[in-house]
VOLO-310042 format. One line per field, with one value per residue (C-alpha): residue in three letters; x, y, z; chain. Coordinates in nm, 2 decimals. Layout:
res <- ALA ...
X <- X ...
Y <- Y ...
Z <- Z ...
chain <- A ...
***
This chain:
res <- MET ASP ARG LEU SER VAL SER ASP ILE ILE SER LYS ILE LYS SER HIS ASP THR PHE GLU ALA VAL ALA SER ASP TYR SER PHE THR ILE LYS ILE ASP ALA TYR VAL PRO TYR ALA CYS ALA ALA ILE HIS ASP GLY HIS GLN PHE ARG LYS GLU LEU TRP GLU ASN CYS ILE HIS THR GLU TYR GLU ARG TRP TYR GLU GLU ASP PRO GLU THR LYS HIS MET VAL GLN THR HIS PRO ILE VAL ILE ALA GLY CYS ASP SER ARG PHE GLU TYR ASP LEU ASN ARG ALA PRO GLU ASP ALA VAL PHE LEU THR ALA TRP GLY LYS GLN LEU TRP HIS GLN PRO LEU SER GLU ASP MET LYS ILE LYS SER LEU GLN LYS HIS GLU ASN PHE TYR LYS VAL THR HIS ALA LEU VAL GLU ALA LEU GLU GLN LYS PHE GLY TYR CYS THR VAL TYR ASP MET HIS SER TYR ASN TRP LYS ARG TRP ASP ARG GLU VAL PRO THR TRP ASN LEU GLY THR SER ASN VAL ASP ASN ASP ARG PHE GLY ASP VAL ILE GLU ASP TRP ARG GLU SER LEU SER GLN ILE LYS LEU PRO HIS GLN ILE LYS PRO THR ALA LEU ILE ASN ASP THR PHE GLN GLY ASN GLY TYR PHE LEU LYS TYR ILE THR GLN ASN PHE LYS ASN THR LEU VAL LEU ALA THR GLU ILE ALA LYS VAL TYR CYS ASP GLU TYR GLU GLN VAL ILE PHE PRO GLU VAL VAL LYS THR VAL GLU GLU ALA LEU LYS THR ARG ILE PRO GLU HIS ALA GLN ALA VAL TYR ASN ARG PHE LYS GLY
X <- 1.77 1.68 1.46 1.20 0.89 0.56 0.56 0.90 0.80 0.50 0.70 0.94 0.66 0.50 0.84 0.87 1.20 1.35 1.43 1.41 1.29 1.16 0.90 1.04 0.84 0.96 0.60 0.64 0.90 0.87 1.10 1.07 1.35 1.16 0.81 0.62 0.25 0.24 0.33 0.36 0.24 0.30 0.09 0.09 0.46 0.54 0.60 0.70 0.49 0.53 0.70 0.45 0.19 0.38 0.26 -0.10 -0.12 -0.28 -0.16 0.19 0.45 0.39 0.02 0.08 0.33 0.08 -0.18 0.07 0.21 0.58 0.81 0.55 0.77 1.06 0.85 0.82 1.13 1.29 1.01 1.06 0.78 0.72 0.54 0.53 0.42 0.67 0.43 0.22 -0.15 -0.21 -0.11 -0.32 -0.44 -0.37 -0.62 -0.91 -1.08 -0.96 -1.26 -1.18 -0.80 -0.72 -0.85 -1.04 -1.04 -0.83 -0.94 -1.18 -0.96 -0.95 -0.64 -0.58 -0.57 -0.70 -0.87 -0.63 -0.63 -0.73 -0.37 -0.26 -0.51 -0.43 -0.06 -0.15 -0.42 -0.18 0.05 -0.25 -0.34 0.01 0.04 -0.28 -0.16 0.15 -0.06 -0.29 0.00 0.17 -0.14 -0.23 0.11 0.11 -0.24 -0.14 0.18 0.05 -0.33 -0.36 -0.20 -0.21 -0.14 -0.03 -0.16 0.04 -0.09 -0.06 -0.30 -0.29 -0.40 -0.37 -0.66 -0.90 -1.08 -1.08 -0.83 -0.75 -0.56 -0.19 -0.30 -0.62 -0.74 -1.00 -1.20 -1.54 -1.48 -1.33 -1.50 -1.51 -1.70 -1.41 -1.12 -1.24 -1.02 -0.69 -0.78 -0.82 -0.48 -0.32 -0.48 -0.36 0.00 0.01 -0.12 0.19 0.45 0.63 0.72 0.95 0.84 0.57 0.35 0.04 0.05 -0.33 -0.48 -0.85 -1.06 -1.27 -1.22 -1.07 -1.09 -1.30 -1.09 -1.27 -0.96 -0.96 -0.64 -0.81 -1.14 -0.96 -0.77 -1.07 -1.30 -1.06 -0.90 -1.11 -0.81 -0.63 -0.69 -0.59 -0.51 -0.55 -0.31 -0.29 -0.04 -0.11 0.17 0.32 0.65 0.67 0.57 0.29 0.28 0.66 0.73 0.99 1.04 1.13 1.37 1.39 1.02 1.02 1.31 1.12 0.82 1.03 1.20 0.87 0.71 1.02 0.91 0.54 0.43 0.59 0.48 0.12 0.14 0.26 -0.01 -0.28 -0.14 -0.13 -0.50 -0.63 -0.39 -0.64
Y <- -0.97 -1.27 -1.29 -1.56 -1.71 -1.67 -2.04 -2.01 -1.71 -1.88 -2.19 -1.98 -1.82 -2.15 -2.27 -1.95 -1.87 -1.52 -1.37 -1.07 -1.11 -0.94 -1.14 -1.30 -1.05 -0.76 -0.66 -0.65 -0.70 -0.87 -0.87 -1.09 -1.04 -1.20 -1.34 -1.09 -1.03 -0.73 -0.64 -0.33 -0.28 -0.01 -0.13 0.20 0.28 0.15 0.36 0.10 0.10 -0.17 -0.03 -0.18 0.04 0.37 0.49 0.40 0.58 0.93 1.02 1.16 1.02 1.31 1.25 0.89 0.99 1.24 0.97 0.71 0.70 0.76 0.70 0.50 0.20 0.41 0.52 0.16 0.00 -0.08 -0.30 -0.68 -0.76 -0.53 -0.61 -0.34 -0.30 -0.21 -0.13 0.18 0.16 0.29 -0.06 -0.24 -0.12 -0.35 -0.17 -0.25 -0.58 -0.78 -0.68 -0.31 -0.32 -0.23 0.12 0.25 0.60 0.75 1.05 1.18 1.13 0.86 0.65 0.48 0.60 0.25 -0.01 -0.26 -0.61 -0.90 -1.02 -0.69 -0.70 -1.06 -0.97 -0.71 -0.91 -1.21 -0.98 -0.86 -1.23 -1.32 -1.04 -1.16 -1.52 -1.40 -1.17 -1.45 -1.68 -1.42 -1.32 -1.69 -1.77 -1.48 -1.57 -1.94 -1.85 -1.57 -1.61 -1.24 -0.99 -0.62 -0.49 -0.13 -0.04 0.27 0.53 0.90 1.15 1.48 1.73 2.04 1.92 1.96 2.30 2.27 2.20 1.83 1.62 1.52 1.17 0.99 0.65 0.47 0.23 0.19 -0.17 -0.30 -0.41 -0.08 -0.24 -0.48 -0.26 0.09 0.15 0.04 0.24 0.55 0.46 0.46 0.79 0.95 0.81 0.96 1.29 1.32 1.30 1.62 1.71 1.97 2.30 2.35 2.09 2.03 1.68 1.63 1.28 1.20 0.90 0.87 1.24 1.24 0.86 0.59 0.28 0.13 -0.03 -0.39 -0.48 -0.40 -0.57 -0.88 -0.94 -0.85 -1.08 -1.37 -1.34 -1.28 -1.21 -0.95 -0.58 -0.37 -0.01 0.19 0.48 0.78 1.06 1.38 1.45 1.71 1.52 1.64 1.92 1.74 2.00 2.02 1.65 1.72 1.49 1.64 1.38 1.54 1.50 1.14 1.06 1.21 1.00 0.69 0.75 0.82 0.50 0.30 0.30 0.39 0.09 -0.19 -0.02 -0.01 -0.35 -0.51 -0.34 -0.46 -0.81 -0.82 -0.73 -0.97 -1.27 -1.46
Z <- -0.31 -0.52 -0.83 -0.76 -0.92 -0.74 -0.65 -0.50 -0.30 -0.16 -0.08 0.12 0.31 0.39 0.52 0.73 0.55 0.57 0.23 0.01 -0.35 -0.65 -0.85 -1.16 -1.38 -1.17 -1.07 -0.69 -0.41 -0.08 0.22 0.52 0.77 1.06 1.11 1.33 1.38 1.14 0.78 0.58 0.23 -0.03 -0.33 -0.52 -0.48 -0.83 -1.14 -1.40 -1.71 -1.98 -2.29 -2.53 -2.36 -2.40 -2.73 -2.67 -2.34 -2.35 -2.00 -1.97 -1.74 -1.50 -1.49 -1.40 -1.13 -0.99 -0.91 -0.78 -0.42 -0.46 -0.15 0.04 0.03 0.15 0.45 0.58 0.43 0.77 0.89 0.90 0.65 0.35 0.02 -0.25 -0.60 -0.87 -1.16 -1.21 -1.12 -1.47 -1.60 -1.34 -1.01 -0.72 -0.51 -0.74 -0.80 -1.11 -1.32 -1.26 -1.23 -1.59 -1.65 -1.95 -1.81 -1.53 -1.32 -1.58 -1.88 -2.15 -2.09 -2.42 -2.78 -2.89 -2.67 -2.52 -2.68 -2.46 -2.46 -2.32 -2.04 -1.96 -1.91 -1.66 -1.48 -1.44 -1.24 -1.03 -0.96 -0.87 -0.62 -0.44 -0.44 -0.24 -0.02 0.07 0.15 0.36 0.57 0.61 0.74 0.99 1.12 1.15 1.34 1.57 1.56 1.48 1.23 1.15 0.80 0.76 0.41 0.32 0.06 -0.02 -0.17 -0.35 -0.09 -0.31 -0.53 -0.23 -0.19 0.19 0.47 0.48 0.72 0.69 0.78 0.70 0.81 0.60 0.81 0.65 0.55 0.88 1.20 1.39 1.68 1.73 1.63 1.70 2.00 1.83 1.52 1.74 1.90 1.56 1.46 1.78 1.72 1.37 1.50 1.72 1.44 1.41 1.05 0.90 0.76 1.02 0.85 1.07 1.21 1.18 1.16 1.10 1.02 0.70 0.61 0.26 0.19 0.36 0.30 0.00 -0.16 -0.28 -0.09 0.24 0.13 0.01 0.33 0.55 0.37 0.37 0.71 1.03 1.26 1.05 1.08 0.77 0.85 0.53 0.62 0.38 0.41 0.22 -0.03 0.20 0.13 -0.23 -0.46 -0.64 -0.92 -0.98 -0.93 -0.66 -0.36 -0.03 0.11 0.46 0.50 0.37 0.61 0.91 0.83 0.79 1.13 1.30 1.17 1.25 1.62 1.60 1.38 1.59 1.91 1.79 1.63 1.96 2.16 1.91 1.92 2.30 2.29 2.03 2.03 2.24
chain <- A A A A A A A A A A A A A A A A A A A A A A A A A A A A A A A A A A A A A A A A A A A A A A A A A A A A A A A A A A A A A A A A A A A A A A A A A A A A A A A A A A A A A A A A A A A A A A A A A A A A A A A A A A A A A A A A A A A A A A A A A A A A A A A A A A A A A A A A A A A A A A A A A A A A A A A A A A A A A A A A A A A A A A A A A A A A A A A A A A A A A A A A A A A A A A A A A A A A A A A A A A A A A A A A A A A A A A A A A A A A A A A A A A A A A A A A A A A A A A A A A A A A A A A A A A A A A A A A A A A A A A A A A A A A A A A A A A A A
***
């Protein structure tokens, strides 16, 4: 893996080079082993948190971890194109618009002892901007090369905080063209529902049950690219003990192995349908 500037990463994408890199400020990673008509993203996988923010942050390290999406990059790491955040969403949230990306409060609790200075905010928002410059270049290159692209936008959610039965998998589709993509969305839901997980975890998969797909990452790509479908795919945190902060590697590995075949199979079927 190389350490590259954003401009160098974009240059490589425009040249259709294969590479693996971390951004020069260590805010995100990107891997392109081959150019294919799909990509995977894990924008909330990161847990890094700038040291200059530590003392001013009211939330504990565990409270931050609880709201992040650990292991989501691991679940898609074998795929040819993977982009993932390295920083905690508590520094800046890649799934929110720039004006809302630096939190004042987080999940009903004040985040900072003292308001952040403008310089502190700018440092965070510059990383947010850089990530989207690369995202734009990536999707643009894939659309230009293939005419169509699917992005698997991987997330996780805290299922134990719900007071009802919730699905193992949730697809958020309220901000994509369901008239155009409804059939392939249903195909993806059905594929996820067939994944057999350890410990008798129910392999349920629903659409717009716990979340509706209102994230900025999906909206940004959907609004800027007419031939790219973003599938906001949430797995309940059945792969960890969200209260004890313990990861269950056997569950993570099972998900990784299942997605290793299911994502490219689905992506190829979608491409065959929409490539024109």
